[in-house]
N, C-alpha and C positions, 0 to 999 in steps of 0.2 A: 827753544824760549817758553819761559813761563808763560801761559795765558791769563787775563784776568777776565772774569766772568760776573756781569752784574744780574742778580733775580730781581726781576719784578712782579711781585704775589702780592694775594691778600697778606693780614696779619699772621705772620711765623706761628705766635702762638696757638693759633687755630686749629692748626693741622694734627691730622692723627698721621704719626711718622710709622707706624706700621701699612699704610696704604696707601701713603701719599707721593704722589709721582714728583712732583718736584723736590722734597724730600730726597728722594730716589736720585735725582739727575744731581741735586748740592751731594751728597755720599760718593759718586763715584767722580764728579770730579775734583773733590779733593780726593781720592784714591790716588788720582794720574798727577797729583800734583800742580792743579790751577787753584790760583788763588781766586778766592766765591765771597762775593761782595754783595749786599742786600740794599735795594731802595729802600727806604724810609717809607712807608704807607703814605699817599697825599702829600707826596715831596715833589712828584716830578713837576719841570714848569722851563718854561723858556725865559733865559734872564741874559741880559746882553744879545739879545736874537742867535742862542746858543741852548738845546735842550739840555738840562742843569735836573741836581736830586740832590738829596740829604741822603749819604750812603755812607754804610758801616762796614768792615770786614769782619765775615762771617764765619765760624767754626759750627761744626755739628757732631754730635755727641750723642749717640740711644743710650750709653750708658750714664749719662750726668741729668740731674736736673737742676735747671732746666735744658732739656738737650741743645739748646744752640748758644751761642754765647755772640754778640757784637759791641766791636770794640773800633777805634780810631773815627767815631763819626764826623763827617765833614761832607760838607757843600761841594760838590762835583759834576763835572762836564760829561755826559754819558757817554761821547768820545775818547773817553780816557780806558775803556775798554774794547777787549778784543771781542766779546759776545756779550748782547745783553739778549737774555731769556725772558718773553712775555708770558708769563703764566698765572695772570688776573683771571680769575674764574667770571664768568655771567652775572650777573645781568649784562647783558650789550647796552648799554643806557648811553646818553647824551656824554656823558663822563668819561666811560669807556670808549667813544669815539674820539673823543679830544686827545686823550690818550695815547691814538694811534697817530694821529696828525703831530703830534709833539715828539715820535718815535720816527714820523717819515722826516723829521729834519734832519736826522744825524746821520751822518759824513759815513757813507756806504764805503770807500776808499779805507775807512779805519777800522769801522764796526761792523758787525754781523747782527740783523737784529732778527731772533727766532721766537714766532712767525711775524713778516715784516707788519709795520704799521698799516698799509698798502690790501696785504694780504688778508688779514683780520678784516677791514673795514669791506673790502671790495666782496667776500666772501661770506655769506652766512652761512652755518654748519647745516640748519634746517636746509635750506635751497641749496647748495651745492649740487646734492645729489639729482638733480634736473637735468645736470649735465650727462646722466648715462643714462637717458629715456628705456634701454633694453634692460637695466639691471634692477631698477623699482617698482615699488607699488604702486595701482593705478592712485596716482596724487593729484589732489585740487589745492589752489591758491586761492585763498579770496577772502573777501571779510563780508560778504552775501549769506545772509540767512537762506534764504531760496534757491541759491547754489548746492549750500552744504547739506538741505533736505533731500535735494534730487539725488545727489551723489550717496547720501546713506541708501537711499531707498533702491537705489540700482543695488549697492553692493553689501546691506544690510547690518554688518558689520563695520564699525569705523573706527580710526585713531583720530583727533583733534590736538594739533603741538602749538604753542605758542613759538616766536620764531628768535627769541632774546634768551630764552631760559636753559639751562641744565639740570643734569641729575634726575630725570623723570618728573620735573616740576610740571605742574599744570597742565600733563599729557592728560586723555582721557580718554580711554574706550565707549564708544556709544552704539548699541543696538538698536535693530530698526523701530522699535514700538516704546522707546526710552523715554521715561517720563520728564526727566531731568534734561531733555533737549535743549529746549529755548533758557533755561536760566544759565545752562553753562556756556553757550552762545553767547549769550549777552554778556558774560562777565569775559570771556574769551578773547572776544572780538569790541569790547569798550561800546556795547549798543552797536555795532556795525562802525568802528571807526579803524580798526586794527586788524592785520591780515593776519590768518593763521594758514597753519599746511595741515590740510585733512589728507588721511592713506586710506587706502582698503586696509582693513585687518588680515594680516597675514597668521594663517592656521598654525606656521610651527614655530610662532613665539611660544606656545606652551613648552614647547623643548629647550629653546633660550635662545640668548642674545649674542653673537659672536663681538668679541672686541678683536681687532687687528691694528696692530701698529706699522707706522711705516714712516719710516725716516730717510728724506735727502731721496724718495722715488722707490726704495727697495720696500717692499713688504716682506714685514717677518712672518713665517710660516707656525712661528711658535705663539698661539693664542688663547684666549681664554673664553668659554660660554659663560654668561651669566642666564640665569635659569629663576623665574617671577617664582614667588611665593603663592601658594593657593589662593590666597586673602586679595593678591591684587595683581593687573595685566602686567605693570611695570619692571623687568629684569631687571631693572638700576642696582647697586647696590645701597646706594642712598636711599632707593624703596623697599627695603627689605630683600633685595635677590638673593640668592646664593651665587658661587662661582666655581666654576670646575676648569680644569686643563684641555684643550682644546689643541688639534693641529690641523691646518687647513688641510683640503684634497684638492686635485689638481682643478678643478670647475671654480673652487673659491679663488685660487690662487689666480688663474686667468682672470677672472673678474677684477680684484682687488689690484691687479699688477697694472688692469686699463684705467682706473680710478687713481693709482701711484702717477704712472705719465701724467697725468691731467694735471695734480700737485705739484709736482715739479715744474711742471712748463709755468704754473702759477706761484711758484718761486715759496711755497708751503713745505717747510722743509717737515715740519714733524705733525701728525696726525694719526686719528686715532678711529679708522671705518667701523660701524656697527654695519651688523650682517645678520638677516633674519632668514632660516632657507638660505636661496640663490640669490637673496632681494637686501640690497645698500637700502638702509633705512636713515642715516645720519653719518656725516663726515666731521667728529668732532677738530678741531682746529683752534680753538682758542686756549683750551688746558686738559688736552687728550689723557688719559688716566690710566690703569693698570699695570702700569709699570712694575709695581709692585706684585701682584699676583701671579704676572706672569714669569719674574724672575724665580719667584719661588715655584713656580710648579714645572717649569723647564729648567730648572740651575743652569740658569743664563745672567748676565748684564748686561741689560738692555740699556742700562744709563752709560755702561762704558763703549756699548756698541754707539749710543749716540753721539758723544764727543767725538769717538774717534771717525767716524760716519763725517759730522760736521769740521 
């Protein structure tokens, strides 16, 4: 039976097809023979008590300019599709949350939403790691300056993270005598109103940050390691990091399998685990990336594996 897939994403004309994971998933779906459709941005809505959107048939081809073609655009009920792939990038703001409520109203008997609206709303990808206390760096969740200062005095080098962004945005490394402490904390917490995650700095960060893909509870040992530039503590590719081939060792697989079992139980079918040394630092569930790089380095097709597993 030919499957019909709906992709919800940021405007398709803005992506870099050489490294975009959503593009890789679309290509794999096309090669399998699935019918791929694209939700026109900002059109997801509820009408007559049904989730609907303006949808067009989507074809992609890296050898053409532009690389995509959208046709037969019309308003359709979301339940007309077998799978809905929610790939909209953070920030996880109010509108993002409202979209998850709309997706929760899709009839689950007819349509599988990946990842589900409830899962995306119920799990924060910075805070989900708190479910694995044995495998994370020392962490503090707070909006209080004194708490952060005490934590910094204890661990000397700390990482500050906002809870709703991606790609290394607004992630700070602070050392014990950093004179920017006050201004950074004021900015990140909006003068003590917003929560942030504070973590002990892991020395192995200079070696790199591993990205591990999990599909329906299965950990892929073929991974990549992102290495920071000498001028930046962040290893994210969006922040200037570089990337290399990596294969998980047995200890890393054991830790990631524990995380994967939790993800499956929580109905999170597609995720990216970030690991520094043997510590889990984040679990990306909104829009996991690095499939293109993993495919290239390991000569595999994680997109096809994704659709076959789902």
